[in-house]
C-alpha positions as CSV (number, residue, x, y, z in Angstrom):
1,M,-26.0,-28.1,-10.2
2,P,-23.2,-30.6,-10.8
3,Y,-24.1,-33.9,-12.5
4,T,-24.7,-36.8,-10.1
5,G,-26.5,-39.4,-12.3
6,D,-29.2,-39.8,-9.7
7,V,-32.6,-39.9,-11.5
8,T,-36.0,-41.4,-10.7
9,P,-38.9,-42.5,-12.8
10,G,-41.0,-39.4,-13.5
11,G,-38.4,-37.2,-12.1
12,P,-36.2,-34.6,-13.8
13,A,-33.4,-35.5,-16.1
14,D,-29.8,-35.0,-15.1
15,V,-27.4,-33.3,-17.5
16,R,-23.7,-33.5,-17.8
17,E,-22.0,-30.8,-20.0
18,L,-18.7,-31.9,-21.5
19,P,-16.8,-29.7,-24.0
20,A,-17.7,-31.9,-27.0
21,L,-20.7,-33.8,-25.7
22,T,-23.8,-33.2,-23.6
23,I,-25.2,-36.3,-21.8
24,T,-28.8,-36.2,-20.6
25,K,-29.8,-39.1,-18.3
26,V,-33.5,-39.8,-17.7
27,S,-35.3,-42.7,-15.9
28,V,-38.4,-44.1,-17.6
29,G,-40.9,-46.9,-17.1
30,P,-41.9,-49.2,-14.3
31,M,-38.4,-50.9,-14.2
32,D,-36.5,-47.6,-13.6
33,N,-34.7,-47.9,-17.0
34,N,-32.1,-45.3,-17.8
35,A,-32.1,-43.7,-21.2
36,Y,-29.2,-41.4,-22.3
37,L,-29.4,-38.7,-24.9
38,L,-26.0,-37.7,-26.3
39,R,-25.7,-34.4,-28.2
40,C,-22.6,-33.3,-30.1
41,T,-22.0,-29.7,-29.0
42,Q,-20.4,-28.7,-32.4
43,T,-23.2,-30.0,-34.7
44,G,-26.2,-30.4,-32.5
45,E,-26.7,-34.0,-33.8
46,Q,-28.2,-36.3,-31.2
47,L,-28.1,-40.0,-30.4
48,L,-30.2,-42.0,-27.9
49,I,-29.0,-45.0,-25.9
50,D,-31.9,-47.3,-25.2
51,A,-35.4,-46.1,-26.1
52,A,-36.6,-48.0,-23.1
53,N,-40.1,-46.7,-22.4
54,E,-42.4,-43.6,-22.3
55,A,-41.9,-42.6,-25.9
56,P,-43.6,-39.2,-25.4
57,R,-41.2,-38.3,-22.6
58,L,-38.1,-39.4,-24.6
59,L,-39.3,-37.4,-27.6
60,S,-39.7,-34.4,-25.3
61,V,-36.1,-34.8,-24.1
62,V,-35.0,-35.1,-27.8
63,G,-36.9,-31.9,-28.6
64,D,-36.8,-30.0,-31.9
65,A,-33.2,-30.9,-32.6
66,G,-34.2,-34.3,-33.9
67,L,-32.5,-37.6,-33.5
68,S,-30.1,-39.3,-35.8
69,T,-29.5,-42.7,-34.1
70,V,-30.9,-45.0,-31.4
71,V,-28.5,-47.6,-30.1
72,T,-30.1,-50.5,-28.2
73,T,-27.7,-52.0,-25.7
74,H,-29.4,-55.4,-25.7
75,R,-32.5,-57.3,-26.6
76,H,-34.4,-57.4,-23.3
77,Q,-37.8,-55.8,-23.8
78,D,-37.5,-53.2,-21.0
79,H,-34.8,-51.5,-23.0
80,W,-36.7,-51.1,-26.3
81,M,-40.4,-50.6,-25.4
82,A,-40.4,-47.1,-27.0
83,L,-38.1,-48.0,-29.9
84,S,-40.7,-48.3,-32.6
85,D,-42.4,-45.1,-31.6
86,V,-39.2,-43.1,-31.3
87,V,-37.9,-44.3,-34.7
88,A,-41.2,-43.6,-36.3
89,A,-41.4,-40.1,-34.9
90,T,-37.8,-39.1,-35.7
91,G,-36.6,-41.2,-38.6
92,A,-33.6,-42.2,-36.6
93,R,-31.6,-45.2,-37.6
94,A,-31.7,-48.1,-35.1
95,V,-28.4,-49.7,-34.2
96,A,-27.7,-53.0,-32.3
97,H,-25.4,-56.0,-32.3
98,P,-26.6,-58.7,-34.7
99,A,-26.7,-61.3,-32.0
100,D,-29.5,-59.4,-30.3
101,A,-31.2,-57.9,-33.4
102,D,-33.8,-60.6,-33.9
103,G,-35.3,-59.6,-30.6
104,L,-35.9,-56.0,-31.6
105,P,-39.1,-54.6,-33.1
106,V,-37.5,-52.6,-35.9
107,P,-34.7,-53.3,-38.5
108,T,-31.3,-52.4,-37.2
109,V,-27.9,-51.4,-38.5
110,P,-25.5,-54.0,-37.2
111,V,-22.4,-53.1,-35.1
112,V,-19.8,-55.4,-33.7
113,D,-16.9,-55.2,-31.2
114,G,-14.5,-52.4,-32.2
115,D,-16.9,-50.6,-34.5
116,S,-17.6,-46.9,-34.1
117,V,-20.9,-45.1,-33.8
118,T,-20.8,-41.4,-34.4
119,V,-23.0,-38.5,-33.2
120,G,-21.9,-35.4,-35.1
121,Q,-18.1,-35.0,-34.5
122,V,-18.1,-37.4,-31.6
123,S,-17.1,-41.1,-32.0
124,L,-18.3,-43.9,-29.6
125,E,-16.5,-47.3,-29.6
126,V,-18.7,-50.4,-29.5
127,I,-17.6,-53.0,-26.9
128,H,-19.3,-56.4,-27.2
129,L,-19.9,-58.0,-23.8
130,V,-21.3,-61.5,-24.0
131,G,-23.2,-62.9,-21.0
132,H,-26.2,-60.9,-20.0
133,T,-27.3,-61.5,-23.5
134,P,-25.4,-62.8,-26.6
135,G,-25.4,-59.3,-28.2
136,S,-25.0,-56.9,-25.3
137,V,-22.9,-53.8,-26.1
138,A,-21.4,-51.0,-24.2
139,L,-20.4,-47.6,-25.8
140,L,-17.2,-45.8,-24.9
141,Y,-16.5,-42.1,-25.3
142,R,-12.9,-41.1,-24.7
143,D,-12.9,-37.4,-23.9
144,P,-9.8,-36.2,-25.7
145,L,-9.5,-32.8,-24.0
146,P,-7.2,-32.0,-21.1
147,G,-8.7,-33.2,-17.9
148,G,-11.2,-35.4,-19.7
149,F,-11.8,-39.0,-18.8
150,P,-13.6,-41.9,-20.4
151,H,-17.3,-42.3,-20.3
152,L,-18.8,-45.8,-20.7
153,F,-22.5,-46.7,-21.2
154,T,-22.8,-50.3,-20.0
155,G,-26.4,-51.3,-20.5
156,D,-27.1,-54.2,-18.2
157,S,-23.6,-55.6,-18.4
158,L,-22.1,-53.7,-15.5
159,F,-23.7,-52.0,-12.5
160,P,-22.3,-50.5,-9.2
161,G,-21.8,-53.7,-7.2
162,G,-21.3,-56.2,-9.9
163,P,-22.0,-57.6,-13.4
164,G,-25.4,-57.8,-14.9
165,R,-27.6,-60.8,-14.3
166,T,-26.7,-64.1,-15.9
167,T,-28.6,-67.4,-15.9
168,N,-25.8,-70.0,-15.8
169,P,-22.1,-70.3,-14.9
170,T,-21.0,-70.3,-18.6
171,N,-22.7,-66.9,-19.2
172,F,-21.4,-65.5,-15.9
173,N,-17.8,-66.5,-16.7
174,S,-18.2,-65.1,-20.2
175,L,-19.4,-61.7,-19.0
176,M,-16.7,-61.5,-16.3
177,D,-14.0,-62.4,-18.8
178,D,-15.2,-59.7,-21.2
179,L,-15.5,-57.1,-18.4
180,E,-12.0,-57.8,-17.1
181,A,-10.4,-57.9,-20.6
182,K,-12.3,-55.2,-22.5
183,V,-13.3,-52.8,-19.7
184,F,-11.3,-53.0,-16.5
185,G,-8.2,-54.2,-18.3
186,R,-8.2,-51.4,-20.8
187,L,-9.7,-48.4,-19.0
188,P,-8.5,-46.2,-16.1
189,D,-10.0,-46.0,-12.7
190,E,-11.5,-42.5,-13.4
191,T,-13.7,-44.0,-16.2
192,W,-17.3,-43.0,-15.3
193,F,-19.9,-45.6,-16.3
194,Y,-23.6,-45.2,-16.9
195,P,-25.7,-48.4,-16.4
196,G,-29.1,-49.4,-17.8
197,H,-30.7,-49.0,-14.4
198,G,-29.9,-47.0,-11.2
199,K,-26.9,-44.9,-10.2
200,D,-23.6,-44.4,-12.0
201,S,-20.2,-45.3,-10.7
202,T,-16.5,-45.4,-11.7
203,L,-14.3,-48.3,-12.6
204,G,-12.0,-47.4,-9.7
205,A,-14.8,-47.7,-7.2
206,E,-15.8,-51.1,-8.5
207,R,-12.4,-52.6,-9.4
208,P,-11.4,-53.8,-5.8
209,A,-14.6,-56.0,-5.7
210,I,-13.8,-58.1,-8.8
211,P,-12.4,-61.0,-6.9
212,E,-15.6,-61.0,-4.7
213,W,-17.8,-61.0,-7.8
214,R,-15.9,-64.0,-9.2
215,A,-16.2,-65.8,-5.9
216,R,-19.9,-65.3,-5.4
217,G,-20.7,-66.2,-9.0
218,W,-23.1,-63.3,-9.8
């Protein structure tokens, strides 16, 4: 079946097979958190984005191939409830932005805007988006093959329908500025993005609503 990105807590994973990268999306926990397992097709190395909850289920998705890295998109607890158990079980290194690292239960390797995180032969660009939290990050994979398009893992910074939750106008404006400059301003409409909760979307589907998001302030 073609990938849709529609997953539910306790339901089956959805898998997208790209030439160089396999993306497995699964929903875990009471807050319908998305976790994404990325596997390099050339080497079999695997990386997990957000060990959010249900460590046994995530470890089942990881399987016998092991796990090299866990990237935490931001410090909110619903995105790292399983982090300690997953790291303990796999020996994976934990990666996060230093501005959010103090809120995490394990030591982390710091990454900042413009850094790369690798999984096998695949490179993911770190995009720092300030607003939902001080250290929120997105991860960008630019599929280099003919017909490929960018894939962006946005955590809670961007959803279908608007930016992630902020608590004051300063943080909202910061997040919108970063989204416009670093995401919508750099990436094409066909960019597919994968949020921390709920369904996926494309930048092209969301781009026309940016003025509305600005006007409503959330």
